[in-house]
C-alpha positions in Angstrom: -3.8 -16.2 -1.0 -4.0 -14.2 2.2 -5.2 -10.6 2.7 -1.8 -8.9 2.5 -1.1 -10.7 -0.8 -4.5 -9.8 -2.1 -3.8 -6.1 -1.3 -0.5 -6.4 -3.2 -2.2 -7.9 -6.2 -4.9 -5.1 -6.0 -2.1 -2.6 -6.1 -0.6 -4.2 -9.2 -4.0 -4.3 -10.8 -4.4 -0.5 -10.1 -1.3 0.3 -12.2 -2.9 -0.2 -15.6 -6.1 1.6 -14.4 -3.9 4.5 -13.2 -2.2 4.6 -16.7 -5.5 4.5 -18.6 -6.8 7.4 -16.6 -3.8 9.5 -17.5 -3.6 8.4 -21.1 -7.2 9.7 -21.6 -6.3 13.1 -20.1 -9.3 15.4 -20.0 -9.4 18.9 -18.6 -12.0 20.2 -16.2 -13.2 22.9 -18.6 -11.1 25.7 -17.3 -11.7 24.9 -13.6 -8.9 26.0 -11.2 -8.1 25.2 -7.6 -6.1 27.8 -5.7 -4.8 29.1 -9.1 -3.8 25.7 -10.4 -5.6 24.4 -13.6 -7.4 21.1 -12.8 -7.6 18.1 -15.0 -10.2 15.6 -13.9 -8.0 12.7 -15.1 -5.2 14.0 -12.8 -7.6 14.2 -9.8 -8.9 10.6 -10.5 -5.3 9.4 -11.0 -4.2 11.0 -7.7 -7.1 9.2 -5.9 -6.2 5.9 -7.6 -2.5 6.4 -6.7 -3.4 7.4 -3.1 -5.6 4.3 -2.6 -2.9 2.0 -4.1 -0.3 3.7 -1.8 -2.4 3.0 1.2 -2.5 -0.7 0.3 1.3 -0.6 0.4 1.2 0.4 4.0 -1.7 -1.9 4.9 -0.4 -5.1 3.3 2.9 -4.9 5.2 1.2 -3.9 8.5 -1.3 -6.7 8.3 1.3 -9.3 7.2 3.6 -8.5 10.1 0.9 -8.1 12.8 -0.9 -11.3 11.9 2.2 -13.3 11.0 1.1 -13.7 7.4 4.5 -12.9 5.8 5.0 -15.1 2.7 7.8 -15.5 0.1 5.3 -14.2 -2.5 4.7 -11.1 -0.3 8.4 -10.5 0.2 8.8 -10.6 -3.6 5.6 -8.9 -4.9 5.2 -6.1 -2.3 8.4 -4.2 -3.1 7.9 -5.0 -6.8 4.4 -3.6 -6.8 5.6 -0.5 -4.9 8.3 0.2 -7.5 6.1 -0.6 -10.5 3.5 1.9 -9.2 5.8 4.7 -8.3 8.0 4.4 -11.4 4.9 4.3 -13.7 3.7 7.5 -11.9 7.0 9.2 -12.4 7.2 8.4 -16.1 3.7 9.9 -16.5 4.7 13.0 -14.5 7.6 13.5 -16.8 5.4 13.1 -19.9 2.9 15.6 -18.4 5.7 18.1 -17.6 4.9 17.8 -13.9 8.3 16.5 -12.8 11.9 17.1 -14.0 13.4 14.1 -15.8 16.8 14.4 -14.1 15.2 14.0 -10.6 13.2 11.0 -11.7 16.3 9.5 -13.3 18.2 9.7 -10.0 15.2 8.1 -8.2 14.9 5.3 -10.7 18.7 4.6 -10.7 18.7 4.4 -6.9 15.7 2.0 -6.9 17.4 -0.3 -9.4 20.7 -0.2 -7.5 19.1 -0.9 -4.1 17.0 -3.7 -5.6 20.1 -5.2 -7.1 21.9 -5.0 -3.7 19.0 -6.7 -2.0 19.1 -9.5 -4.5 22.9 -10.0 -4.0 22.6 -9.9 -0.2 19.7 -12.5 -0.3 21.6 -14.8 -2.7 25.1 -14.5 -1.1 24.4 -14.1 2.5 20.8 -15.0 2.9 20.2 -11.5 4.3 17.1 -9.4 3.8 18.0 -5.7 3.6 15.3 -4.2 5.7 14.0 -0.7 5.1 15.4 1.9 7.4 13.9 5.2 8.4 15.6 7.2 5.6 14.2 4.8 3.1 10.7 5.0 4.7 10.9 8.8 4.5 11.9 8.5 0.9 8.9 6.3 0.1 6.5 8.5 2.0 7.7 11.7 0.4 7.8 10.0 -3.0 4.2 8.9 -2.8 2.9 12.3 -1.4 4.8 14.2 -4.0 3.2 12.2 -6.8 -0.2 12.9 -5.4 0.3 16.6 -5.0 2.0 17.0 -8.4 -1.0 15.3 -10.0 -3.4 17.7 -8.1 -1.8 20.7 -9.6 1.1 21.3 -7.2 -0.8 23.8 -5.1 1.6 26.1 -3.3 4.5 23.9 -4.7 3.9 21.3 -2.0 4.5 18.5 -4.6 7.7 20.0 -5.8 9.0 20.6 -2.3 8.2 17.0 -1.4 9.8 15.8 -4.6 13.1 17.5 -3.7 12.9 16.2 -0.1 12.3 12.7 -1.7 15.4 13.3 -3.9 17.6 14.1 -0.8 16.4 11.0 1.0 16.7 8.9 -2.2 20.4 9.8 -2.4 21.0 9.5 1.3 19.2 6.2 1.9 20.8 4.7 -1.2 24.3 5.7 0.1 23.4 4.4 3.5 22.2 1.0 2.2 25.4 0.5 0.2 27.6 1.7 3.1 25.9 -0.7 5.4 26.2 -3.7 3.0 29.4 -2.7 1.0 31.3 -5.7 2.4 29.4 -7.9 -0.1 31.6 -6.4 -2.8 35.0 -6.7 -1.0 37.7 -8.3 -3.1 35.7 -8.0 -6.3 36.6 -4.5 -7.4 
């Protein structure tokens, strides 16, 4: 197992740790930061999520730069990313930190694009590479989760979440527009 794959496995391992921290939600005894009430569990969860998110960038960068791309990495890296972010979004809903309708759109897009990637790989042997709108979606998604967990100081997390929503919709549309020929003659 090479370093990028170890980083991916580390990210997957961090998911239950992230969940446990949020399940045992403890307040900071009335502490506030810039007017936002602080929960130590949210701060710790934000740190865990940030570290896991950094591994998402690192594993891909290392794999490409050192020619360590593997089939396991192609499968596990995007899966780990989706598992981490979807878990975080479910918890944000349960903590009343994110609107369910926004998260539902994000989850539906993720499932649809993942399905499209599978069809393209199976039928055409193509890999649907991430484009800039998808990368912006992922970055704003991860940053919004961190800021929402940290008390959404100055509404930065909420603003990033809605920017993420816009890029979620746009990038999903773009991927299907780019690869829509895979469905020709079937509808």
